[in-house]
N, C-alpha and C positions, 0 to 999 in steps of 0.2 A: 810342482807345476805351478803355473799359473792360469788361473781362469780360462782363459783362452786356451794355453795347452793343457788344461785338464777336457773340458768339451770337447779338442779333434781327438783327444786319445780318445775319447764313449764312443766320437761317430767314424771313428776310423778304423777301431778293433770290434766294434760292437752291432752285427750285423739290424738296421735300423730301417723298419716296415715302411716308417714315411719320403723313406730318401729311394731303397732299393726293391720295395714289393714283397712279393711273396719269399724271394730269401732271407725276405728281414724277419720272419713268421719260424720262431721251434714253439710246432704243437705239443700242447700236454702244458702240466704242472712241477715234472718233474725240478726244472732246475729255479722253478721257482723256490720251491718246497726245500731246497737246499739250501739258498741261499739267506732262507727266513730262519731257518735254524741253524747257520753261525753265527746270526743275529741274537738272536735269541728270543726266536719268535716273537718279534715288536706287535705283529697284527693281534697278538690276540690281547695285548695293552693298550686297546682305545675299541672304545665303540663304534656302528658305523654305519652307514645305506651303504647300500651297490643300487649303482643306476644302470643298465643296459638298455638295446636298442637303438635302433638305423639312422631315424630322426629325432633330436630334440634330447637325446640323452645330456649332452652339455650343456645345453641351456637349463631346463632341469636339473642339472645339480649345482647349476649358479643361481638358480633360481633357490633350490635349498641352503643352500650356504649362507644366502643372503638371509633370510626370514632367521635360519638360528641363529644368525649374529646378531641379527637385530631386536632377539628373544634375549640375549645375553649371555649365550654359550662360545665358548673360542672352542673355531672351528677350524678343523682341514679340511682342504678341496684338492683330491688330485683328480685332472682330469689331461686330455692328452688330442690330438697334438698340441705343439704351443707354437704361436705367431710367431713369435721376435724372438724371444728370448726361453728358453731353458727353464731358467726357474718359474717360468708361467704356470707350470704343470703344476707345482708343488705349492701351496697357500695354508697359507694359520692367518683367521681372520683380514684375508683379501692379501696379507703381506705375503711376497714373490718369497724363495728360498735364498737364504742370501750367498749369493754366490763361494762365499770362502767358507758355509758348510760342505758345500759341495767340494770347494777344493781339496777340505782336508778327508771329508768322508772319500772322495776315489782313494787318495794316496793311503790311507788306512786300507781298504779292503780292493785293493788292487790284488795281491796275491791270490784272494779266495778267485776274484774276475778270472784271471789267467788258467786258474785249476775250472773253473763251471764253465767258464767259457759260455755263458749266458748271451742272449740277445739287448739290443738295448735296455726292448720296452722293461724285458725281467728286472734287468738293473733298476732301473725307473722307480719300480714296483719296490723294488728292496729298498730304495733309498726313501721313496714317500712314506711308507709304513715306519722306518727308522727313524724317522723326523716326526711323525704324528705323534709316536709313542715318547718321543724325548720329549715335545715340547708337551704334553700332559694332554691331547687337546679332548676337550668334552665328546666331543662328536666327529664326524670325518667323512666325507659324503666321498666316496673313490666311484670314478665313470670308470664301466670298461673298457679297452680299448678297440678288442674287434670281438665279438661275437658272444662271447659268457664263458660259456663251458670248458673250454680250453684256455681263454684269457689268465692271462699272469695275475691280473687282480684278486680270481677265485678261490685264494685260499684262507679269505675271512669269510667270518659267520657275522653277517650285519643284525642287525636289528628289524629292518625290513628291506625286501629289496624292491626295487620301482622299475619296470620295465615300458618300456616309452612309443616305442611303433614299430612297425616291423612293413620294412619296405625291401626293393632289388638294391643291393648295395654286397661287393664283395662276394660274389657269387664263385668266384671259383673257391673259395676259402670254403664260403658257407651253405652252400647250397644254393639250387637250381628255382628250387621253389621256395611262396611264402611258409608253407608248416614245416620245410627244412631248415629254412632263418629262422625263425623260429621254435624250434628245437635248442639251436643252438642258446639263444638267448636265453631260452628257459632254464637252460642248464645254469644259471645263478639263485635256482629257487634253491634252498637249503630247510633242513627236515623242520620244521616246528617254527618258519620266521613265516612270516606274513607277506604279503608278496602284493604289490599295486602295478595292476596293467596298466593305462594312462586310456587307450581307443577300445573301443568297442570295433574290433576286425572278426566279420567272419567265419576268414577265410584260415584262420588260427585260432581261435578263441577255443577248440579243443585240445590244441597243445599246450596252452595256459593252466585249461581245468583241469589235463589228466597228469601234469607234471607237477600240480598243485595238491589233488590228493592224493596222491605217492609218496609225496614228504609230506602230509599232514598240516600243509601252509596253507592259512589264513586267504584268498583269494578274492580281492577287490577290483572290481572294473572304473576306474574311477569316474568315466563320463558318463556313467549310471547313475552315480549320487551329484555332480559336477558338471554347470555347463556353462563354459565361458565364452560371450562373443565380445567382440568391441567396437566401443556404442562412437565410435566417431573414428576422423583419422589421428597422425599423430600432432602434436603441439606443434608449431614451427619452431616457438622458442625453446623448447624442453628435449623434445624430442617423445614425448613421454604420450601415454596414450589412454583414450579413458577407458576400460573394461566393465563390463557386466557380467554380474557372475550368481547363479542360482545354486541352490541344495534342495536337489527337488522338488528345482520347480518353482522353490517360493526364494525369492531377493536375496543373497549375500553379500558382505562387502560392499553394500553396494557404492555407487561413487569411485571405481576403486580406479585404480593409474597403472600401466607396467610401465617398465623402464626398456621396455625389450618390443616394437614396435610391430616386429613382421608379423603378418596374417597366420603362420602358424604357429604364433606361441596360442593362438585358444584351443590348442592340442594339448600343451604343454601343462598348462593350469591347473587343469581336472587333476590329472596325476601330481600333482608337486601338493596340491591342497588333499588330497588324501593319505597321501604320505605324512602330511603332516597329523594329521586323524589319527594315523597309527601312533605316531612316536606320542601321542598327547596322550595318549592310550597306556604307554608306558613310561608315562609318569615323566618328561619336559613338559616344562609351564612355557605357553606359545601364546602372546596373548595376539588379537585382533589387529592391536595396534602394530603389533609385529611384523604378522603377516602383512601388512599394509605397505608398511617400509620397506618392507625388501623383496615383493613385489616392485615396489616405485624405484626406491635405489640400489638394482642390482648391478648397476654397471657401475658404481661406486665403488657400493662393499664390495666385491669381488673382483674389478679388472676386466671383468667379459669385453672383450671385442669383436667384432667381426658379424654382428647379428643382428642386420637389418641397420648395419650403423651411418648414420647421416654424417659425412664429412665436408659438405659443402654446402650453400646454396647460390643462388643465380650464379649457376644453373645449379642445380641439386645435384650434389653427387654420394652414392649410394654405396658403400660397401655389405655382401652379402656370401660367408662360406656354404651356402648350399651345394651342394656340386653330384648327388644322384636323384634319377628320374622325380622321386615323387620331392625331393627337396625343392627341388629346381622349377617344377612345377607351378609349386602354389606362391615361389617369389615371382619369377614370369606375371604369375594373373598379379602379384600385385604392384608389379612395376608398369602391369598396362594400364594401371586403374590413375594414377600418378597426371596429373595434369600434366600435359608436355605438346611440343610440338614436335622435337626430334630425338629419335632416344640416340645414345655410346652409347655402347657394351664393347669394355675390354677385358676380352677373354681368354680364360687359358689353361689347361687339365691335364690329365698326366696319364701315359702313356695302357694302365691297367683296364682304362672307366669303358662304359660302354661309350663311345664318344659320338657314334652315331644316334645313338637314345637321345645324348643330351642336346646335341645341334637339331633335334625335331623339335624340341622345345622352346627354342627361340624364337624371337618372333622377325619375317623377313624382313620389314619394314623397321631397320636401323642401321646404324652403322658402326661397323664392326673394326676391332684394334684386336690381333689377335698374338700372342705373347705368351711366353713361355716363364713359370718358375724356374730358380737355379739352384734344382734339386736333377738327380740323374733320371727320377723319373716322368720328367716333365714331358709331355708329348711337343714336337717341336711345333715351333706355330709356322711356319710355313705349309706343316703338315695338315693344320690344325684347319689354314684355310684352304685347304685343297678340301678337304673333305666337306667344310662348312661353302664352298661356293656349288660344290655338289647337289646342297639343298638351297640356295638361291640365297644364300645369306653372302652378304658382298663387307670387303673389308681390306687392311693393308695389313701388312706384320709387321712387327718392334725386335730390335733386339731386346730389351729386359719388359718387364712390366713397369718399371719404372716410366722410361720412352714411351709406353702406348698410353698409359694416366696421362702423362705430360699433354700427347697430343690429342689427346680426348676433351681431355678439360680448354687446348685452346682452341677448338674448334667449333663445341659449345654455347650456343647463344644464351642469354639468361633465363628463355623460358624451356630450354633443352633440359633432358634430363641423362647424367653419367651414371651408369651400374658399372660397377664393376667384381665381376666374379667366376663362376666356373671350377673353381679349385681354394681349397682351403688355404692353398701356398699360393698364391694369386693375390690374394687377399692378404696374405700376410706381409707381403713388400711395399704394401702400402704405404708411405711413410707419413701421409697425413691424418692418419688412423690413428696415432700413437699420440698425437696434438689431440684429436677429439676430445 
């Protein structure tokens, strides 16, 4: 098969949560363990950090990878979903998986897939682990796909586990209360393996304390050690944002800069720094210079896109993948703070989200461009517009994300702001994001 034929085979034959929702989930680790055993248990042949959480796990994973690369290590990075290209999910030192490798690997193991019938995600995890083992990475940063306890990535025994943030998302699969959701995330805590929790959240603290104690795992609550606050707005020329970091209240990394300018990154940085401390305790050499470089050059080193990505000036055009209430609330607060005359919001979502909850967070004083990404899970633009109108949000519908973005950019004056988001899959279809 060619590369495109291989992708079509994977998308058509293996149920994929990102495209079809809950039907693409196979709960439990059974299939992944069968695949791993057939592949010679590659997950045992590289060291790793495991990253879970509702919001921030992708950014934190990329920040960790960037710092470790800057420190001179060969770093694997597994994240999901991809934005534009499947190969984005699996990187070594920022370089995406080679399409040729995917074609050959799927051809080799296709009989195994047809016997085991894994989900798309189970196949991806097996592929990533096999690739990292073959590449002999020094360490791999492995982002959980969904939840933690039953996630396919949870067959690894990492050096450190990191849990970023607990908020409401995927309740139908993970639970309807924050402690229930936290218990699923806490499922990545392993016997004797240190665990870092990025944020102090009183509603769920006991869940992590209990699980860590049961597993004899050293628990670190990162924001009780490190505090990170932005010391200004992003520089217009570079997008870098000045960052003030303290350790136990004393200055740490003075005059740092972060290449991810979204307000919410302040909550991710403490968890990243505390995780690096745990790796240092295990013998990793990570200098202050490497930390500074990784924080500043995270997008260049890892290829991360879609986290408060600025893709245009005059008018300012911003993309962000925040898509649940906690994430979207922070994005909207930052958006309102940006000087502007009129806000133009290109918005789409998927049909299994709390759409009413999302819409309630959007500003009424804005012009809306409703659209749907080209995936089966996408909520129809007309239905989104109807629900938005009931809350006083006014705008037009468009046939595609591309048309909606084009209309917004044409309508916007130089001192306006255009925002594109509501769903990872909407941001994924913004062509300019890949030229930025």
